[in-house]
C-alpha positions in Angstrom: 0.0 0.0 0.0 1.3 3.5 -0.8 0.3 6.9 0.3 -0.3 9.6 -2.2 -0.7 13.3 -1.3 -4.0 14.8 -2.6 -6.1 17.8 -2.0 -9.6 17.3 -0.7 -12.3 19.8 0.4 -9.9 22.7 0.1 -7.3 21.0 2.4 -4.3 18.9 1.9 -4.2 15.3 3.1 -2.6 11.9 2.5 -4.8 9.3 0.8 -4.0 5.6 1.1 -4.2 3.6 -2.2 -3.8 -0.2 -1.6 -3.1 -0.7 -5.3 -0.5 2.0 -5.8 3.2 1.5 -6.3 5.3 3.5 -3.8 5.4 6.9 -5.5 4.0 10.4 -5.2 2.6 10.3 -8.7 -1.2 10.0 -8.6 -2.5 8.5 -11.8 -5.1 5.8 -12.3 -2.6 3.4 -13.8 -0.3 3.8 -10.8 -3.1 3.6 -8.2 -4.2 0.2 -9.7 -0.8 -1.3 -10.5 -0.8 -3.8 -7.7 -4.3 -5.1 -8.2 -4.6 -8.6 -9.6 -5.8 -9.2 -13.1 -8.6 -11.7 -13.3 -8.3 -14.7 -15.6 -11.3 -14.7 -17.8 -11.1 -18.4 -18.7 -10.3 -17.8 -22.3 -6.9 -18.4 -24.0 -6.5 -16.4 -27.2 -4.6 -19.1 -29.1 -3.5 -19.0 -32.7 -6.2 -19.6 -35.3 -5.6 -23.0 -36.7 -5.3 -23.8 -40.4 -7.2 -26.8 -41.8 -5.0 -29.6 -43.2 -6.6 -30.6 -46.5 -4.2 -32.9 -48.4 -3.8 -36.0 -46.2 -7.0 -37.7 -47.3 -6.5 -36.5 -50.9 -3.3 -38.2 -52.0 -1.5 -41.6 -51.5 0.0 -42.2 -48.1 2.0 -45.3 -47.3 3.3 -46.1 -43.8 6.5 -48.2 -43.5 7.7 -49.9 -40.3 11.4 -49.3 -41.0 13.8 -48.4 -43.8 14.6 -45.1 -45.6 12.3 -45.2 -48.6 9.5 -46.9 -50.4 9.2 -48.1 -53.9 6.1 -47.7 -56.1 6.2 -49.9 -59.2 5.1 -48.3 -62.5 4.1 -50.0 -65.8 3.1 -48.7 -69.2 0.9 -50.0 -72.0 1.7 -52.7 -74.5 0.8 -52.7 -78.2 -1.7 -54.7 -80.2 -1.6 -55.7 -83.9 -3.5 -57.6 -86.5 -2.4 -61.2 -86.9 -2.1 -62.8 -90.2 -3.0 -66.5 -90.4 0.0 -68.8 -89.9 2.4 -66.1 -88.7 4.3 -66.6 -85.5 3.2 -64.2 -82.8 5.5 -61.3 -82.1 5.7 -60.6 -78.4 5.1 -57.0 -77.4 6.9 -55.3 -74.6 5.4 -53.9 -71.4 7.6 -51.0 -70.1 8.4 -51.1 -66.4 9.8 -48.4 -64.1 9.5 -47.4 -60.4 9.1 -44.3 -58.3 11.2 -44.2 -55.1 10.1 -41.8 -52.3 12.8 -41.3 -49.6 12.2 -40.2 -46.0 13.3 -36.7 -45.3 15.2 -35.6 -42.2 13.3 -35.6 -38.9 11.1 -32.5 -38.7 10.8 -31.3 -35.2 9.1 -28.4 -33.3 10.6 -28.2 -29.8 9.5 -25.9 -26.9 10.9 -25.5 -23.4 8.7 -24.4 -20.5 10.4 -23.2 -17.3 9.0 -25.0 -14.2 8.6 -21.8 -12.2 7.0 -19.9 -15.1 4.5 -22.8 -15.5 3.7 -22.8 -11.7 2.9 -19.1 -11.8 0.9 -19.2 -14.9 -2.9 -19.2 -14.7 -3.8 -21.6 -17.4 -2.6 -25.1 -18.5 0.2 -23.8 -20.9 1.5 -27.2 -21.8 -1.8 -28.3 -23.3 -2.0 -25.2 -25.5 1.7 -25.4 -26.5 1.2 -29.1 -27.5 -1.7 -28.2 -29.7 0.1 -25.4 -31.5 3.2 -27.7 -32.0 0.9 -30.3 -33.6 -0.7 -27.7 -35.8 2.5 -26.3 -37.2 3.8 -29.7 -38.1 0.6 -30.8 -39.7 0.4 -27.7 -41.8 4.1 -27.9 -42.8 3.3 -31.3 -44.1 0.3 -29.9 -46.0 2.5 -27.2 -47.6 5.1 -29.8 -48.7 2.4 -32.0 -50.3 1.1 -29.0 -52.2 4.6 -28.0 -53.3 5.1 -31.6 -54.6 1.9 -31.3 -56.5 3.2 -28.1 -58.1 6.4 -29.9 -59.0 4.4 -32.8 -60.5 2.6 -30.4 -62.9 6.0 -29.4 -64.3 7.5 -33.0 -64.3 8.1 -35.0 -67.5 6.5 -38.3 -68.5 7.6 -41.3 -66.6 8.0 -43.4 -69.8 9.7 -42.5 -73.0 7.3 -42.3 -75.8 4.4 -41.4 -73.5 4.1 -37.9 -74.9 2.1 -36.4 -77.7 -0.5 -33.7 -78.2 -2.3 -34.7 -75.0 0.9 -35.6 -73.2 1.5 -37.9 -70.2 3.6 -35.7 -68.1 2.4 -32.8 -65.9 0.6 -29.8 -67.4 0.5 -26.1 -66.8 -2.4 -23.9 -67.9 -2.6 -20.1 -67.9 -5.7 -18.0 -67.5 -4.4 -14.5 -68.3 -6.6 -13.3 -71.1 -5.3 -15.3 -74.0 -1.9 -15.2 -72.5 -1.3 -11.8 -74.2 -0.5 -9.9 -71.0 1.8 -10.4 -68.2 0.4 -12.1 -65.1 -0.9 -9.5 -62.7 -1.1 -11.6 -59.6 -4.1 -13.0 -57.8 -4.8 -9.8 -55.9 -5.4 -7.8 -59.0 -7.4 -10.3 -61.1 -10.7 -9.0 -62.3 -14.0 -10.7 -62.5 -13.2 -11.7 -66.1 -10.1 -13.4 -64.8 -12.2 -15.6 -62.6 -14.4 -16.5 -65.5 -11.2 -17.6 -67.1 -10.3 -19.6 -64.0 -13.5 -21.6 -64.5 -12.5 -22.1 -68.2 -9.1 -23.3 -67.0 -10.7 -25.9 -64.8 -12.8 -27.2 -67.7 -9.6 -27.2 -69.8 -8.0 -29.2 -67.1 -10.8 -31.8 -67.4 -10.2 -32.0 -71.1 -6.4 -32.6 -70.5 -7.0 -35.3 -67.9 -9.5 -37.1 -70.1 -7.0 -36.9 -73.0 -4.4 -38.6 -70.8 -6.9 -41.3 -69.7 -6.6 -40.1 -66.1 -9.3 -41.6 -63.9 -10.2 -41.0 -60.3 -11.7 -38.2 -58.3 -10.5 -34.8 -59.3 -9.8 -31.9 -57.0 -8.8 -28.2 -57.2 -6.8 -26.6 -54.4 -6.9 -22.8 -54.2 -6.4 -20.0 -51.7 -9.2 -18.2 -49.9 -9.1 -15.2 -52.3 -9.7 -17.3 -55.4 -12.3 -19.5 -53.6 -14.4 -16.6 -52.3 -14.0 -14.6 -55.5 -15.6 -17.5 -57.4 -18.5 -17.1 -54.9 -18.7 -13.3 -55.4 -16.7 -10.6 -57.1 -14.6 -8.8 -54.4 -14.9 -5.6 -56.4 -18.6 -5.7 -56.9 -20.2 -2.2 -57.2 -23.7 -1.0 -56.9 -25.3 0.3 -60.1 -29.0 1.0 -60.5 -29.7 -0.4 -57.1 -28.3 -3.9 -57.9 -24.9 -5.4 -57.7 -23.4 -5.0 -61.2 -20.9 -7.9 -60.9 -22.4 -11.3 -60.4 -20.7 -14.4 -59.1 -18.7 -15.9 -61.9 -20.1 -19.3 -60.8 -23.7 -18.2 -60.4 -25.0 -20.1 -63.4 -23.5 -23.3 -62.2 -25.1 -22.7 -58.8 -28.5 -22.0 -60.2 -31.2 -24.5 -59.1 -33.0 -23.7 -62.4 -30.3 -25.7 -64.2 -30.0 -28.4 -61.5 -26.9 -26.7 -60.0 -25.5 -27.1 -56.5 -23.8 -24.9 -54.0 -25.1 -22.2 -51.7 -24.3 -18.5 -51.3 -26.0 -18.5 -47.9 -23.8 -21.4 -46.6 -20.7 -20.4 -48.5 -20.6 -23.7 -50.3 -19.2 -23.8 -53.8 -20.3 -26.5 -56.2 -18.0 -28.8 -58.0 -16.9 -27.8 -61.4 -17.2 -30.6 -63.9 -17.1 -33.0 -61.0 -13.9 -31.5 -59.5 -14.1 -30.7 -55.8 -13.0 -27.1 -54.9 -10.7 -27.2 -51.9 -9.9 -24.0 -50.0 -6.5 -23.9 -48.2 -4.1 -21.4 -46.7 -1.2 -23.9 -47.2 -0.9 -23.1 -50.9 1.9 -20.6 -50.5 1.8 -18.2 -53.5 5.5 -17.3 -53.3 8.9 -18.5 -54.7 9.9 -21.2 -52.2 13.7 -21.4 -52.2 14.4 -23.4 -49.1 13.9 -27.0 -48.0 13.5 -30.2 -50.1 10.5 -29.0 -52.1 11.7 -25.8 -53.7 9.3 -24.5 -56.3 8.1 -21.2 -57.7 4.4 -20.8 -56.7 4.3 -17.0 -57.1 2.0 -17.3 -60.1 0.1 -20.4 -59.0 -3.6 -19.8 -58.7 -4.8 -23.3 -58.3 -3.6 -27.0 -58.5 -5.9 -29.5 -60.2 -5.1 -33.2 -59.8 -6.2 -36.6 -58.7 -4.9 -38.3 -55.5 -2.5 -40.4 -57.6 -0.2 -37.6 -58.6 1.9 -37.6 -55.5 2.7 -39.9 -52.6 3.8 -39.6 -49.0 5.9 -42.2 -47.2 5.5 -42.1 -43.5 8.1 -43.7 -41.1 7.4 -41.7 -38.0 3.9 -40.2 -37.9 3.0 -37.0 -36.2 3.8 -37.6 -32.5 4.4 -35.6 -29.3 6.9 -36.2 -26.6 7.5 -34.4 -23.3 9.9 -34.9 -20.5 11.1 -33.0 -17.4 14.7 -31.8 -17.7 16.2 -31.8 -14.2 19.2 -29.8 -15.3 17.1 -27.0 -16.7 14.2 -27.2 -14.2 11.5 -27.3 -16.8 9.6 -29.4 -19.3 10.7 -30.0 -22.9 7.9 -30.5 -25.4 8.8 -32.0 -28.8 6.6 -32.6 -31.8 8.1 -34.6 -34.6 7.5 -36.6 -37.8 9.6 -38.4 -40.4 8.0 -38.5 -43.8 8.9 -38.0 -47.4 6.9 -36.8 -50.4 7.4 -37.5 -54.1 5.9 -37.5 -57.5 4.1 -40.7 -58.6 2.0 -39.9 -61.7 2.8 -36.5 -63.2 0.1 -36.9 -65.8 -2.5 -36.5 -63.0 -1.2 -33.0 -62.1 -2.1 -29.6 -63.5 -1.0 -26.2 -62.4 -3.3 -23.3 -63.2 -1.1 -20.1 -63.3 -1.6 -16.4 -64.2 1.8 -16.2 -65.8 1.4 -14.1 -69.0 3.4 -16.7 -71.0 0.7 -19.4 -70.5 -2.7 -19.8 -72.1 -5.6 -22.2 -71.8 -3.6 -24.5 -74.2 -1.5 -26.8 -72.1 2.3 -26.8 -71.9 3.3 -30.3 -71.3 6.9 -31.5 -70.6 8.3 -34.2 -72.8 10.1 -37.2 -71.3 12.2 -36.9 -68.3 15.9 -36.2 -68.7 
């Protein structure tokens, strides 16, 4: 408790303030400095990102070893047989994809024992949750980076190329490819109409490569919500002048699906639209999965395009360190990601050099 001189009723006296630090300065902040702050029962933790790729690509768990092998085969030939001729055996091409385990990825945190004792909420539980989240989302980012690499990868087998191609594909949706890419933040409503066109062009490419399986399109929140509604919509004549570029697909009059009210986008040509914050639209120049995603608007693929080999799944460990008088929390996993079938992968980019006509790599080096 501290005494602060004050003037009351025309006289001078000394007031006692039990919350004041020992000083002659009389301010509200000083008079309440020693009072306790009540814990409101809420911890403002980090907003957690949703992990979207684990159920949408191939994942194999191995009990030991450093890698896993995925056998690959290619088609054989057929021909018309003339009566009496000896059969000419045709070759089936074989190859394999090997995915190796990366170094152990860890997220360690140390909590001092005295700090934890004085804290007013269970800090270890919250720290453990955030450690798990950052590891899970790092894995998600690596899978999406591998999908981008798959779109630029060459065909697995020599001779598996052609007009439709059997390597990865890249599509552009700048208007006709005539202008430089302007970046996702500056794309107009017409650009998003072209994004829908690019998805349909992706369907055509995948069909041309005989790619089967459920198709999916990963995109960031801006592209996702801009398909729902033009972010630069203006009022003209009492009505919004810019409609949703996907409105016709959502119309119940044409048996469409989706809901503006629920924020649910329909599939486009059967492809699921997946919103993610883990598609990093930047040039990634560190780590094992370096790729330039600065112009990447969306990734269209099937679950066969990439694979994950898991040796040590996402796990948490904690121990008390007697020498440091505190708890060590460690989250870790040991996995590796790799390209399996590049023909299943398409990158949709706003690079000005690309158009809705595919650019497909030839055979691998």
